[in-house]
C-alpha positions as CSV (number, residue, x, y, z in Angstrom):
1,M,-18.1,-22.1,-35.2
2,V,-16.3,-25.4,-34.0
3,G,-13.9,-25.9,-31.4
4,R,-13.6,-23.0,-29.7
5,I,-11.1,-22.6,-27.1
6,S,-11.4,-22.9,-23.6
7,L,-10.3,-18.9,-22.8
8,V,-13.6,-17.9,-23.8
9,V,-13.6,-16.7,-20.1
10,V,-11.8,-13.7,-22.0
11,S,-15.5,-12.1,-22.3
12,L,-16.0,-12.6,-18.3
13,V,-13.4,-9.3,-18.1
14,L,-15.1,-7.1,-20.3
15,A,-18.2,-8.1,-18.9
16,G,-17.4,-7.8,-15.3
17,C,-16.4,-4.4,-15.7
18,G,-18.3,-1.9,-13.5
19,Q,-19.8,-4.7,-11.3
20,G,-19.5,-4.4,-7.5
21,T,-16.9,-6.1,-5.2
22,G,-19.0,-5.7,-1.9
23,A,-20.1,-9.3,-1.2
24,P,-23.0,-9.9,1.5
25,Q,-22.3,-11.6,5.1
26,A,-22.4,-15.2,4.5
27,G,-23.9,-15.9,7.5
28,K,-26.5,-13.1,8.1
29,L,-30.1,-14.4,8.3
30,A,-32.1,-13.8,5.2
31,A,-35.4,-15.4,5.3
32,R,-37.5,-17.5,7.6
33,V,-39.3,-20.7,5.7
34,N,-41.7,-22.2,8.0
35,G,-39.1,-21.7,10.8
36,A,-36.2,-22.9,8.7
37,E,-33.6,-20.1,8.4
38,I,-31.9,-19.2,4.9
39,V,-28.5,-17.5,5.6
40,M,-26.9,-15.3,2.8
41,Q,-24.5,-18.2,2.2
42,R,-27.1,-19.7,0.7
43,V,-28.2,-17.0,-1.4
44,A,-24.3,-16.0,-2.6
45,D,-23.7,-19.8,-3.8
46,A,-26.4,-19.7,-6.1
47,P,-26.6,-16.3,-8.3
48,V,-29.2,-15.5,-10.7
49,Q,-29.6,-12.7,-13.0
50,G,-31.2,-9.5,-11.3
51,G,-29.2,-9.9,-8.1
52,L,-30.0,-11.2,-4.5
53,A,-33.3,-10.9,-4.4
54,P,-34.4,-13.0,-6.7
55,A,-31.5,-15.8,-6.1
56,L,-33.2,-15.4,-2.6
57,D,-36.9,-15.9,-4.1
58,R,-35.0,-19.1,-5.9
59,A,-33.5,-20.1,-2.5
60,I,-37.2,-19.6,-0.3
61,D,-38.7,-22.3,-3.4
62,R,-36.3,-24.8,-3.3
63,E,-36.4,-24.7,0.6
64,L,-40.2,-25.1,0.2
65,L,-39.9,-28.0,-2.1
66,V,-37.3,-30.1,0.3
67,Q,-39.8,-29.2,3.3
68,Q,-42.1,-31.6,1.1
69,A,-40.0,-34.3,0.0
70,L,-38.6,-34.3,3.6
71,A,-41.9,-34.7,5.0
72,A,-43.0,-37.5,2.1
73,K,-39.4,-39.4,3.5
74,L,-38.5,-39.1,-0.3
75,E,-34.8,-39.4,1.6
76,T,-35.5,-42.9,2.0
77,D,-36.3,-43.6,-1.7
78,P,-33.8,-45.9,-3.1
79,A,-33.3,-43.9,-6.7
80,V,-33.0,-40.9,-4.5
81,A,-30.7,-42.4,-2.1
82,R,-28.1,-42.8,-4.6
83,A,-28.5,-39.6,-5.9
84,I,-27.8,-37.8,-3.0
85,D,-25.1,-40.8,-2.3
86,E,-23.3,-39.9,-5.6
87,A,-23.6,-35.9,-4.9
88,R,-22.0,-36.3,-1.7
89,R,-19.5,-38.1,-3.5
90,R,-18.7,-35.7,-5.9
91,V,-18.6,-33.3,-3.3
92,L,-16.0,-34.9,-1.5
93,A,-13.8,-35.7,-4.6
94,D,-14.1,-32.0,-5.8
95,A,-13.1,-31.0,-2.5
96,W,-9.9,-33.0,-1.8
97,I,-9.0,-32.2,-5.4
98,E,-9.4,-28.2,-4.0
99,R,-7.3,-29.2,-1.2
100,A,-4.2,-30.7,-3.1
101,A,-4.6,-27.6,-5.9
102,Q,-4.2,-25.1,-3.2
103,K,-0.7,-24.3,-4.0
104,A,-1.0,-24.9,-7.6
105,R,-1.5,-21.1,-8.2
106,S,-0.5,-19.2,-11.2
107,T,2.3,-16.5,-10.9
108,A,2.9,-12.6,-12.1
109,P,5.5,-14.1,-14.4
110,E,3.4,-17.0,-16.3
111,V,0.6,-14.8,-16.5
112,R,2.6,-11.6,-18.2
113,A,3.9,-14.9,-20.2
114,F,0.6,-15.7,-21.6
115,Y,-0.5,-12.6,-22.5
116,A,3.1,-12.0,-24.5
117,E,2.4,-15.4,-26.1
118,N,-1.1,-14.8,-27.4
119,P,-1.1,-11.8,-28.8
120,A,-4.4,-12.3,-31.2
121,L,-6.2,-12.8,-27.7
122,F,-5.0,-9.7,-26.1
123,A,-2.7,-6.7,-27.5
124,E,-3.8,-7.7,-30.8
125,R,-7.3,-9.1,-30.4
126,R,-10.1,-8.4,-33.5
127,I,-13.4,-8.8,-33.7
128,Y,-14.2,-10.4,-37.0
129,R,-17.2,-10.6,-39.2
130,L,-17.3,-13.6,-40.9
131,R,-18.9,-15.7,-43.3
132,E,-18.8,-19.9,-43.2
133,V,-19.4,-22.8,-44.7
134,G,-18.5,-26.5,-43.7
135,V,-17.7,-29.3,-45.3
136,T,-18.8,-32.8,-43.2
137,G,-16.1,-35.4,-43.4
138,E,-13.8,-36.4,-46.1
139,A,-15.7,-38.2,-48.4
140,G,-15.7,-38.3,-52.1
141,P,-13.6,-39.8,-54.9
142,T,-10.5,-38.3,-53.8
143,G,-10.6,-38.9,-50.0
144,G,-8.3,-37.4,-47.6
145,Q,-7.1,-34.9,-50.6
146,I,-10.4,-33.1,-50.8
147,T,-8.9,-30.5,-48.0
148,E,-6.3,-29.8,-50.4
149,Q,-8.5,-29.6,-53.4
150,V,-10.9,-26.9,-51.1
151,R,-8.1,-24.6,-51.0
152,A,-6.9,-24.4,-54.6
153,E,-10.5,-23.8,-55.4
154,A,-10.4,-21.2,-52.4
155,A,-7.7,-19.6,-53.6
156,S,-9.3,-18.8,-57.2
157,A,-12.1,-18.3,-55.6
158,S,-14.2,-14.5,-55.9
159,S,-16.2,-15.1,-53.0
160,L,-17.5,-18.1,-50.8
161,D,-20.5,-18.7,-52.3
162,D,-18.6,-19.8,-55.4
163,V,-16.9,-22.4,-53.4
164,A,-20.2,-23.7,-51.6
165,G,-21.9,-23.9,-55.4
166,W,-18.3,-26.1,-56.3
167,L,-18.5,-27.7,-53.0
168,R,-21.8,-29.2,-53.7
169,W,-20.9,-30.1,-57.4
170,R,-18.3,-32.7,-55.9
171,N,-21.6,-33.9,-54.1
172,L,-19.7,-33.0,-51.0
173,K,-22.0,-32.9,-47.4
174,V,-22.0,-29.0,-47.2
175,G,-23.9,-26.6,-44.6
176,P,-25.2,-23.7,-45.3
177,V,-23.5,-20.5,-45.8
178,T,-23.8,-18.4,-42.5
179,T,-22.3,-15.2,-41.5
180,A,-21.6,-14.3,-37.6
181,T,-19.5,-11.7,-35.8
182,Q,-17.4,-13.1,-32.8
183,P,-14.3,-11.4,-30.7
184,A,-11.3,-13.5,-31.4
185,E,-11.5,-15.7,-27.8
186,E,-14.7,-17.1,-29.4
187,L,-12.7,-18.5,-32.5
188,P,-10.8,-21.9,-32.4
189,L,-7.4,-20.7,-31.7
190,G,-6.1,-22.1,-34.7
191,Y,-7.8,-19.7,-36.9
192,L,-6.2,-16.4,-35.0
193,P,-2.8,-16.2,-37.1
194,Q,-4.0,-16.6,-40.4
195,L,-7.2,-14.7,-40.2
196,A,-4.7,-11.9,-38.7
197,R,-3.0,-11.4,-42.1
198,M,-6.0,-12.1,-43.9
199,R,-7.7,-9.0,-45.5
200,E,-11.3,-8.7,-46.3
201,G,-12.7,-10.5,-48.8
202,D,-9.7,-12.9,-48.2
203,I,-10.9,-16.8,-47.9
204,A,-9.2,-19.8,-45.7
205,V,-9.6,-23.2,-45.3
206,F,-9.3,-24.8,-41.7
207,P,-9.7,-28.4,-40.6
208,S,-12.7,-29.1,-37.9
209,T,-13.8,-31.6,-36.3
210,L,-16.2,-32.4,-38.5
211,G,-14.4,-32.0,-41.7
212,V,-13.4,-28.4,-43.4
213,S,-14.4,-25.2,-42.6
214,V,-14.2,-22.3,-44.9
215,V,-14.2,-19.2,-44.1
216,Q,-14.3,-15.6,-45.5
217,L,-13.4,-12.2,-44.0
218,V,-15.9,-9.9,-44.1
219,Q,-14.4,-7.4,-41.5
220,A,-12.0,-6.7,-39.1
221,Q,-12.3,-4.1,-35.9
222,D,-9.4,-3.9,-33.6
223,A,-10.2,-4.2,-29.8
224,P,-7.3,-4.5,-27.8
225,L,-7.4,-6.1,-24.3
226,S,-4.6,-4.7,-21.9
227,E,-2.1,-6.8,-19.8
228,D,-4.0,-5.3,-16.6
229,A,-7.6,-5.9,-17.5
230,A,-6.6,-9.3,-18.6
231,A,-4.7,-10.9,-16.1
232,P,-7.7,-12.2,-13.7
233,V,-8.8,-14.3,-16.6
234,I,-5.6,-15.3,-17.7
235,R,-5.3,-16.7,-14.1
236,K,-8.1,-17.6,-14.0
237,F,-7.5,-20.0,-17.0
238,L,-4.1,-21.0,-15.6
239,D,-5.5,-22.0,-12.4
240,G,-7.9,-23.9,-13.8
241,R,-5.5,-26.1,-16.0
242,K,-3.1,-26.4,-13.3
243,R,-6.2,-27.9,-11.4
244,L,-6.7,-30.4,-14.0
245,E,-3.4,-31.2,-14.0
246,V,-3.2,-31.6,-10.0
247,A,-6.2,-33.6,-10.6
248,A,-4.5,-36.4,-13.1
249,A,-1.4,-36.6,-11.3
250,E,-3.6,-37.2,-7.8
251,V,-5.6,-39.9,-9.2
252,K,-2.6,-41.5,-10.9
253,R,-0.8,-41.7,-7.4
254,L,-4.1,-42.9,-5.7
255,R,-4.4,-45.6,-8.2
256,A,-1.0,-46.7,-7.8
257,A,-1.2,-47.4,-4.1
258,A,-4.7,-48.5,-4.3
259,Q,-5.6,-52.2,-4.7
260,I,-8.4,-51.9,-7.2
261,E,-10.5,-55.2,-8.4
262,Y,-12.4,-55.8,-11.2
263,V,-14.9,-58.1,-11.2
264,G,-18.1,-59.8,-13.4
265,D,-17.9,-58.5,-16.7
266,F,-15.3,-55.4,-16.2
267,K,-12.4,-58.2,-15.1
268,R,-9.3,-58.0,-16.2
């Protein structure tokens, strides 16, 4: 489904259960490659599936490639030099935002409030099995009224296939009927209040980024998430949102204080 909410990271709470918390010593030597040392920090900064051993092997592979590139003096190639400079600028810009956002951290009351304000994601979280068909655009003789007409048709239909057939009869751009099982956090946030009220077999119509989405509830299973389990991911989400707000405010402040001159085709 389209328009998935940013809080998909809720699933990280479930996926992270049972994982160890011990971190490798950052400065500990992990390997030498033609005399060049690879410390644990480089390995830990580039995790891969399977743990530290495959991550170390990947770091070794990269070191071998870097050594060959340096031997060939590729850092002096204009395209490579530009890419290196752009990467350096991106790292520095991100580092400045991180410093500016150090104090923008979510508080315990904010975490509790977010949990309480989003019961469909946490306390009343459910796993849904849905059938869905998408309608692209608002094309047709009735223009923007098509959404309401789809709702009217869906209200009297006994199955999603009947709605899909009606849509095709109207010569609308209709996608295939799909079936998927998804937890609440993987669905568009706007779907959840209505889905929570639906019974099995009910059909609902939602606006989507491409047009209209018609959804039939096949099954819903309760799968609540406690406040303690949800707190880390809520904090991560709120901190990320605050970081974006700090970044926007900082760029606005710097632009106001800077002398910026647009030249050539960009002159304003």
